[in-house]
C-alpha positions as CSV (number, residue, x, y, z in Angstrom):
1,M,12.5,0.9,16.2
2,L,14.8,-1.8,14.9
3,K,15.6,-4.5,17.5
4,I,19.2,-5.8,17.1
5,K,20.7,-9.0,18.6
6,L,24.5,-9.2,18.8
7,L,25.9,-12.6,18.1
8,A,29.4,-14.1,18.8
9,F,30.9,-17.4,19.7
10,Q,30.4,-18.8,23.2
11,D,32.4,-17.2,25.9
12,A,33.7,-14.5,23.4
13,P,35.8,-11.9,25.2
14,D,34.4,-8.5,26.1
15,S,36.8,-6.9,23.6
16,L,34.8,-8.4,20.7
17,F,31.9,-6.2,21.7
18,E,33.8,-2.9,22.1
19,N,32.6,-0.1,19.9
20,V,29.8,-2.2,18.5
21,G,27.4,0.7,19.2
22,D,29.5,3.0,17.2
23,R,29.6,0.6,14.3
24,I,25.9,0.2,14.2
25,E,25.4,4.0,14.4
26,K,27.3,4.3,11.2
27,L,24.5,2.3,9.6
28,I,21.4,3.7,11.4
29,S,20.9,6.6,13.8
30,R,20.8,5.8,17.5
31,E,17.1,6.7,18.1
32,K,16.1,4.1,15.4
33,F,17.5,0.9,17.0
34,K,17.8,-0.8,20.3
35,L,19.8,-3.9,21.4
36,T,17.7,-6.8,22.4
37,E,18.1,-10.4,23.9
38,S,15.0,-11.8,22.2
39,N,12.6,-11.3,19.2
40,P,15.1,-9.4,17.1
41,D,14.5,-7.9,13.7
42,L,18.2,-8.0,12.9
43,L,21.0,-10.4,13.7
44,F,24.4,-8.6,14.0
45,F,27.2,-11.1,13.6
46,L,30.5,-10.3,15.3
47,S,32.3,-13.6,14.8
48,G,32.2,-17.0,13.5
49,G,30.9,-19.8,15.6
50,S,27.6,-17.9,16.4
51,E,25.4,-20.1,14.2
52,L,23.7,-22.0,16.9
53,A,23.1,-18.9,18.9
54,A,21.5,-17.4,15.9
55,K,19.3,-20.4,15.3
56,T,17.7,-20.0,18.8
57,Q,16.6,-16.4,17.8
58,V,14.6,-17.2,14.7
59,S,11.1,-18.6,14.2
60,A,8.7,-19.1,11.3
61,G,6.4,-16.3,10.4
62,N,9.0,-13.5,10.8
63,F,11.5,-11.8,8.6
64,Y,15.1,-11.2,9.5
65,L,18.0,-9.0,8.5
66,L,21.5,-10.5,8.9
67,I,24.6,-8.4,8.9
68,G,28.2,-9.7,8.7
69,S,31.5,-8.1,8.0
70,R,34.9,-9.1,7.0
71,H,36.1,-9.3,10.6
72,D,36.4,-12.5,12.6
73,N,34.5,-14.7,10.2
74,S,31.3,-12.9,11.0
75,Y,30.1,-13.0,7.3
76,A,30.9,-16.6,7.1
77,S,28.6,-17.3,10.1
78,A,25.9,-15.1,8.6
79,T,26.1,-17.0,5.4
80,E,25.5,-20.4,7.2
81,V,22.5,-18.9,9.0
82,K,21.1,-17.4,5.7
83,A,21.2,-20.9,4.2
84,Y,19.4,-22.4,7.3
85,L,16.7,-19.8,7.0
86,N,16.3,-20.5,3.3
87,D,15.9,-24.2,4.1
88,M,13.3,-23.4,6.7
89,N,11.5,-21.0,4.3
90,I,11.9,-18.2,6.7
91,P,12.4,-14.9,4.6
92,S,15.6,-13.1,5.3
93,M,18.2,-10.7,3.7
94,L,22.0,-10.9,4.2
95,L,23.8,-7.6,4.3
96,D,27.4,-6.6,4.4
97,E,28.4,-4.1,7.2
98,E,31.0,-2.5,4.9
99,E,28.8,-2.0,1.8
100,S,27.4,1.5,1.3
101,A,24.0,0.1,0.2
102,T,23.5,-1.3,3.7
103,T,22.6,2.1,5.3
104,E,19.8,2.7,2.7
105,L,18.5,-0.8,3.1
106,L,18.2,-0.4,6.9
107,S,16.5,2.8,6.5
108,D,14.0,1.3,4.0
109,F,13.5,-1.6,6.4
110,N,12.7,0.7,9.2
111,T,10.2,2.6,7.0
112,V,8.5,-0.6,6.0
113,K,8.3,-1.9,9.6
114,Q,6.8,1.3,10.8
115,A,4.2,1.2,8.1
116,L,3.2,-2.4,8.9
117,N,3.1,-1.6,12.6
118,S,0.9,1.4,11.9
119,L,-1.5,-0.7,9.9
120,N,-1.9,-3.2,12.7
121,G,-5.2,-2.4,14.6
122,K,-6.6,-0.2,11.8
123,R,-10.4,-0.5,11.2
124,L,-11.5,-0.7,7.7
125,G,-15.2,-0.2,6.8
126,L,-16.8,-2.0,4.0
127,I,-20.1,0.0,3.3
128,G,-22.4,-2.4,1.6
129,Q,-20.6,-5.3,0.0
130,V,-18.0,-6.0,-2.6
131,S,-19.5,-5.1,-6.0
132,D,-20.7,-8.3,-7.7
133,W,-18.5,-7.8,-10.8
134,L,-15.3,-7.8,-8.7
135,I,-15.1,-11.6,-8.8
136,S,-11.3,-11.6,-8.1
137,S,-11.1,-8.8,-5.5
138,D,-12.7,-10.0,-2.3
139,I,-10.5,-10.8,0.7
140,P,-11.7,-12.8,3.8
141,A,-11.7,-10.8,7.0
142,G,-9.5,-13.3,8.6
143,L,-6.8,-13.0,6.0
144,L,-6.8,-9.2,6.4
145,K,-6.3,-9.6,10.1
146,E,-3.6,-12.3,9.7
147,K,-1.5,-10.5,7.1
148,F,-1.9,-6.8,8.1
149,G,-3.7,-6.8,11.5
150,I,-6.5,-4.8,9.9
151,E,-10.0,-5.4,11.3
152,L,-12.8,-5.4,8.7
153,I,-16.1,-3.8,9.7
154,V,-18.9,-4.7,7.3
155,I,-21.7,-2.1,7.4
156,P,-24.8,-2.9,5.3
157,W,-26.5,0.0,3.6
158,S,-29.6,-1.0,5.7
159,E,-27.9,0.2,8.8
160,L,-27.3,3.7,7.5
161,A,-29.7,6.5,7.2
162,H,-30.6,7.6,3.6
163,F,-28.3,10.3,2.4
164,S,-31.2,12.7,1.9
165,E,-31.7,12.8,5.6
166,C,-28.2,14.3,6.1
167,K,-27.3,18.0,6.0
168,A,-25.1,18.9,3.0
169,S,-21.5,19.1,4.1
170,D,-20.4,22.7,4.1
171,A,-16.8,21.7,3.9
172,F,-17.4,19.7,0.8
173,L,-19.4,22.5,-0.9
174,D,-16.8,25.0,0.0
175,Y,-14.0,22.9,-1.5
176,F,-15.6,22.4,-4.9
177,Q,-17.2,25.8,-5.1
178,G,-16.6,27.3,-8.6
179,E,-15.5,24.0,-10.1
180,T,-18.7,23.0,-11.8
181,H,-22.2,24.2,-12.8
182,I,-23.6,20.9,-11.5
183,D,-25.7,21.2,-8.4
184,L,-23.5,19.5,-5.7
185,N,-26.1,19.6,-2.9
186,E,-27.1,16.0,-3.1
187,T,-23.5,14.8,-3.4
188,A,-22.6,16.9,-0.4
189,K,-25.2,15.0,1.6
190,V,-23.5,11.7,0.5
191,S,-20.2,13.1,1.8
192,E,-21.9,14.0,5.1
193,L,-23.3,10.5,5.4
194,L,-19.9,8.9,4.9
195,S,-18.3,11.3,7.4
196,V,-20.9,10.4,10.0
197,T,-20.4,6.7,9.3
198,I,-16.6,7.0,9.7
199,Q,-17.0,8.7,13.0
200,K,-19.8,6.4,14.3
201,W,-17.7,3.3,13.6
202,N,-14.3,4.8,14.4
203,L,-12.9,3.8,10.9
204,D,-9.5,4.4,9.6
205,A,-10.4,3.7,5.9
206,I,-13.5,2.9,3.9
207,T,-14.5,1.2,0.7
208,V,-18.0,1.8,-0.6
209,E,-20.3,-0.3,-2.8
210,C,-21.4,2.8,-4.6
211,F,-23.7,1.6,-7.5
212,P,-26.8,1.0,-5.3
213,M,-27.0,4.8,-4.8
214,V,-26.5,5.5,-8.5
215,Q,-29.2,3.0,-9.5
216,K,-31.7,4.1,-6.9
217,D,-31.1,7.8,-6.5
218,G,-28.9,8.9,-9.4
219,V,-26.1,10.1,-7.1
220,T,-22.6,8.9,-6.9
221,A,-19.9,8.7,-4.1
222,C,-17.0,9.4,-6.6
223,L,-16.5,13.0,-5.6
224,P,-16.7,12.5,-1.8
225,L,-14.3,9.6,-2.0
226,A,-11.9,11.7,-4.1
227,K,-12.0,14.4,-1.4
228,F,-11.5,11.9,1.4
229,N,-8.3,10.6,-0.3
230,N,-7.2,14.2,-0.9
231,D,-7.6,14.8,2.8
232,G,-5.4,11.8,3.7
233,F,-8.2,9.4,4.5
234,P,-8.1,6.2,2.3
235,A,-11.3,5.8,0.5
236,G,-12.0,3.2,-2.2
237,C,-14.9,2.5,-4.4
238,E,-17.0,-0.5,-5.6
239,G,-16.3,-2.2,-2.2
240,D,-12.9,-3.4,-3.6
241,L,-11.1,-4.8,-0.6
242,T,-7.9,-5.7,-2.6
243,A,-7.6,-2.1,-3.7
244,I,-8.3,-0.4,-0.4
245,I,-5.7,-2.6,1.4
246,G,-3.1,-1.4,-1.1
247,M,-4.2,2.2,-0.6
248,M,-4.0,1.9,3.2
249,L,-0.5,0.4,2.8
250,C,0.7,3.1,0.4
251,K,-0.4,5.8,2.7
252,E,1.5,4.4,5.7
253,L,4.5,3.6,3.5
254,T,4.8,6.9,1.5
255,G,2.3,9.4,2.9
256,A,0.5,9.4,-0.4
257,I,-2.8,7.6,-1.2
258,P,-2.9,6.2,-4.7
259,W,-5.5,6.5,-7.4
260,I,-7.6,3.4,-8.0
261,A,-7.9,2.9,-11.8
262,N,-9.3,0.5,-14.3
263,I,-7.2,-1.2,-16.9
264,N,-8.9,-0.1,-20.2
265,K,-6.4,-1.5,-22.8
266,V,-3.0,-3.2,-23.0
267,T,-1.2,-2.8,-26.3
268,D,2.3,-3.8,-27.5
269,E,3.5,-0.3,-26.4
270,V,1.3,1.0,-23.5
271,C,-1.3,0.3,-20.9
272,M,-4.3,2.7,-20.5
273,F,-5.8,3.4,-17.1
274,S,-8.8,5.4,-16.1
275,H,-11.3,6.1,-13.3
276,C,-13.7,8.7,-11.8
277,T,-12.4,9.0,-8.2
278,I,-9.0,10.5,-8.5
279,A,-7.9,12.9,-5.6
280,P,-7.9,16.5,-6.8
281,G,-4.3,16.9,-5.6
282,L,-3.0,14.4,-8.1
283,V,-4.3,16.3,-11.1
284,S,-4.1,19.8,-12.5
285,G,-6.9,21.7,-14.1
286,F,-9.6,19.3,-12.8
287,S,-13.3,19.8,-13.4
288,V,-16.4,18.2,-11.9
289,T,-18.4,16.2,-14.3
290,T,-20.8,13.2,-14.3
291,H,-19.9,9.6,-13.6
292,F,-18.8,7.9,-16.8
293,E,-20.9,4.6,-16.9
294,T,-24.1,6.1,-15.8
295,G,-23.9,9.8,-16.9
296,K,-25.3,10.6,-13.4
297,G,-24.0,12.1,-10.3
298,T,-20.5,13.7,-10.1
299,A,-16.9,12.6,-10.8
300,I,-13.6,14.2,-11.4
301,E,-11.9,14.8,-14.7
302,G,-8.3,16.0,-14.6
303,V,-4.7,15.8,-16.0
304,F,-2.5,13.6,-13.9
305,K,0.4,15.8,-12.7
306,Q,3.5,13.7,-12.4
307,D,5.1,11.8,-15.2
308,L,6.9,9.1,-13.2
309,I,4.5,6.7,-11.3
310,T,4.3,3.3,-9.6
311,I,1.7,0.8,-10.6
312,F,0.7,-1.6,-7.8
313,R,-1.8,-4.3,-7.0
314,F,-2.2,-7.4,-4.6
315,D,-4.1,-10.5,-5.5
316,N,-7.1,-11.5,-3.4
317,K,-5.1,-14.1,-1.5
318,L,-2.4,-11.5,-0.5
319,S,0.2,-14.0,-1.9
320,K,1.2,-12.1,-5.1
321,A,1.8,-8.6,-6.2
322,F,2.3,-6.6,-9.5
323,I,4.7,-3.7,-9.0
324,A,6.1,-1.5,-11.8
325,S,7.5,2.0,-12.1
326,A,6.9,3.7,-15.4
327,N,6.5,7.0,-17.2
328,I,3.1,8.4,-18.4
329,K,3.3,8.8,-22.1
330,G,-0.1,10.2,-22.8
331,R,-3.2,11.7,-21.1
332,P,-6.1,11.0,-23.4
333,K,-9.6,12.2,-23.2
334,S,-11.5,9.3,-24.7
335,S,-15.3,9.5,-24.5
336,T,-15.4,5.6,-23.9
337,A,-13.5,5.5,-20.7
338,C,-13.8,6.9,-17.2
339,R,-13.1,10.6,-16.7
340,T,-9.4,10.8,-15.8
341,Q,-7.1,8.8,-18.1
342,I,-3.4,8.0,-18.6
343,E,-1.3,5.9,-21.0
344,V,1.7,4.4,-19.5
345,K,4.9,3.0,-21.1
346,L,5.8,-0.4,-19.7
347,T,8.3,-3.1,-20.5
348,Q,7.3,-6.1,-22.7
349,D,7.4,-8.4,-19.7
350,E,5.2,-6.0,-17.7
351,L,2.7,-5.7,-20.5
352,Q,2.6,-9.5,-20.9
353,L,1.9,-9.9,-17.2
354,L,-1.0,-7.5,-17.4
355,R,-2.3,-9.3,-20.4
356,Q,-1.9,-13.0,-19.4
357,S,-1.5,-13.0,-15.7
358,P,-3.4,-10.1,-14.3
359,L,-4.3,-10.1,-10.6
360,G,-7.5,-8.3,-11.2
361,N,-8.8,-5.1,-13.0
362,H,-8.2,-2.3,-10.5
363,H,-4.6,-1.2,-10.1
364,L,-3.2,1.6,-7.9
365,I,-1.4,4.5,-9.4
366,L,1.1,6.2,-7.1
367,P,3.1,9.4,-7.9
368,G,6.9,8.8,-8.1
369,D,9.0,5.6,-7.9
370,C,8.0,3.6,-4.9
371,K,8.8,0.2,-6.4
372,K,11.7,-0.5,-4.0
373,L,9.7,0.1,-0.8
374,L,6.7,-2.0,-2.1
375,R,9.0,-4.8,-3.0
376,F,10.5,-4.7,0.5
377,V,7.0,-5.0,2.0
378,C,6.3,-8.1,-0.1
379,L,9.7,-9.6,0.9
380,L,8.8,-9.1,4.6
381,L,5.3,-10.6,4.2
382,G,6.3,-13.5,1.9
383,I,4.3,-12.1,-1.0
384,E,5.6,-13.0,-4.5
385,V,6.3,-10.1,-6.8
386,L,5.4,-11.1,-10.3
387,K,8.2,-10.9,-12.9
């Protein structure tokens, strides 16, 4: 719920506050806001001379919306406060009460605030450790807590039973029945092990260092992770903390969990992405095959359904983000890349960023154009969006 503080000059007459509720309800529905005397999200300026009152309501570490109008010098007052916030490096956005875009921006702000509030207190399980090749994708637990309120639970493989001791998951086997000639019994045991771990540690998301199982036992977590994502539970691979944080955010923000994908090639025209853990619901005509790098275990190969996508990634300091919306131009089936593959048309500036200023390898592929909401998140959190 949006917390709104009304601001006017000292000893302003009651008439200035008349019908303010009706004015706000033209911008946002009544059940989505409340008036407050402290800790506001939004400063609603009713007149000039309210700058000092506004100053007492703001503090570092927060983001503020400011709304002014053409009436009673309220926009002038809001402008002065906006300049003050800029000087103090306090992120904010100045809106015009009469502009039609303000209603949509308030709706987006509410969506973003709800998503961030929902992430606060979530428990993320890192099973194993961050894979040693992800040298730019580890995030300290303290930073996850500070930025998103997410608690990192590190669970060494040594604390888990061997997957072979688990009963094969019937739900897993039923879901993939008829999709492959590969025996899925061992993979279904991996799925059960992960399910038990999630329940035992009361986790809201996981990322799994998967290669130890491949190297030791010839089984992969690709298929179980794909099904978890399909079921609405964020599940990342390779112990990639940067990726799973983005996946958790996207779920709360849009309801969809993105596909985590490698960058395979960046040309002057397109970028190619691929990976083996895509959720079945994101593809059509999928089949279950082996894991690409090892030729072992199981993975999903399919045709990405939607043409319009959003590409997204944080850096490992949670200070920068790459965000782009684009159209898929090709769905190749190269034998030298992970199983599900797409080619995406990007601008020259975006291609140059991926070439010369990448934030890491794994990027998140989300159906539809979610760029505006993701940019709003970054604005609220003080994260720079690369341009």
